[in-house]
C-alpha positions, -999 to 999 in steps of 0.1 A, spaced: -58 80 -114 -31 97 -93 -13 68 -75 15 61 -51 27 32 -30 32 37 7 36 22 41 7 31 64 7 30 102 -15 20 131 -34 42 154 -7 43 181 19 55 157 -5 80 141 -11 94 176 26 101 179 29 116 144 -1 137 150 13 150 183 45 160 164 24 177 138 5 197 165 39 208 180 49 220 146 16 239 141 22 257 174 57 268 163 53 273 125 19 289 123 0 289 91 7 261 67 -11 232 49 -9 205 76 -14 168 68 -45 153 81 -41 123 104 -55 98 79 -30 110 53 2 104 74 22 77 56 57 69 42 58 70 4 79 42 -13 71 52 -49 52 81 -64 36 70 -97 16 101 -106 -13 98 -132 -18 62 -143 -46 46 -163 -68 22 -143 -59 -5 -167 -24 -6 -151 -35 -13 -116 -31 -51 -120 6 -45 -131 11 -24 -100 -3 -51 -78 20 -77 -94 50 -54 -89 41 -50 -52 36 -87 -47 70 -95 -64 88 -68 -44 73 -79 -11 80 -116 -16 103 -128 12 101 -95 30 94 -99 67 77 -73 89 102 -48 102 103 -17 125 110 18 115 123 44 139 113 81 135 136 103 156 145 133 135 126 162 118 136 184 89 125 207 62 127 206 24 130 241 11 106 251 -17 98 284 -33 61 279 -29 65 270 8 86 244 26 77 208 35 83 198 71 87 161 78 96 134 103 124 112 90 130 75 95 164 63 107 184 43 83 168 9 78 183 -18 57 149 -37 53 133 -4 41 160 5 17 161 -31 2 123 -31 -1 122 3 -18 150 -8 -42 132 -40 -51 99 -22 -56 116 4 -79 132 -24 -99 99 -42 -103 81 -10 -113 107 0 -139 107 -36 -153 70 -31 -160 76 3 -177 66 26 -149 85 59 -147 97 69 -112 111 102 -99 148 105 -104 155 119 -69 171 99 -41 148 80 -18 144 100 15 121 81 38 98 105 57 63 114 68 51 148 56 37 168 84 30 200 66 34 217 32 36 253 23 54 263 55 67 298 52 93 317 73 130 315 74 133 301 109 133 263 113 107 253 139 124 234 167 103 203 160 113 175 183 98 143 194 96 137 231 109 102 223 116 83 191 86 67 175 89 30 167 65 21 139 60 -14 126 59 -19 88 36 -48 81 29 -42 44 26 -17 16 -4 -2 0 -13 11 -34 -29 45 -27 -53 66 -48 -49 104 -43 -80 125 -50 -94 159 -40 -131 155 -36 -145 189 -27 -109 202 -25 -100 179 4 -69 158 -2 -80 122 4 -60 89 1 -78 56 -5 -61 22 -3 -67 2 -35 -45 -28 -28 -24 -42 1 6 -64 0 14 -78 35 49 -88 47 57 -122 63 54 -123 101 
């Protein structure tokens, strides 16, 4: 099972993210654009894991979310990760102490249970497109910042049935209101 832990968003926020993705499409041209239902903020990428470890992942998520209250993320910048096989264009979340603390607790809980995590620094973003080619940066701007409530985190399964990238929520750990 290919797994990751993410913050998912409501329909109103997805509308705004989708509009940004469509502005990018108009400027950047051909790329692999994220489908609306796949727009999320990854907290931890776990890669291939046996199904027998899902219970441990759920426990780590519950422990990390304990005492966490709902918070709001603000997306107001865009960027590009340069890659040889095509760039990744994204919307970035502004610095958020609750988000950084949550991600650090989650990483600690996962490591304590023997899960390996990527060594790179946490960079909270929503991927709008992969395999974007061209040297020019598209002038991707949001008409206004997007405020997005974070109400919980989800354990997500990543699959490609029929070649279509599909994410399915396996477990949800809600935050206090």
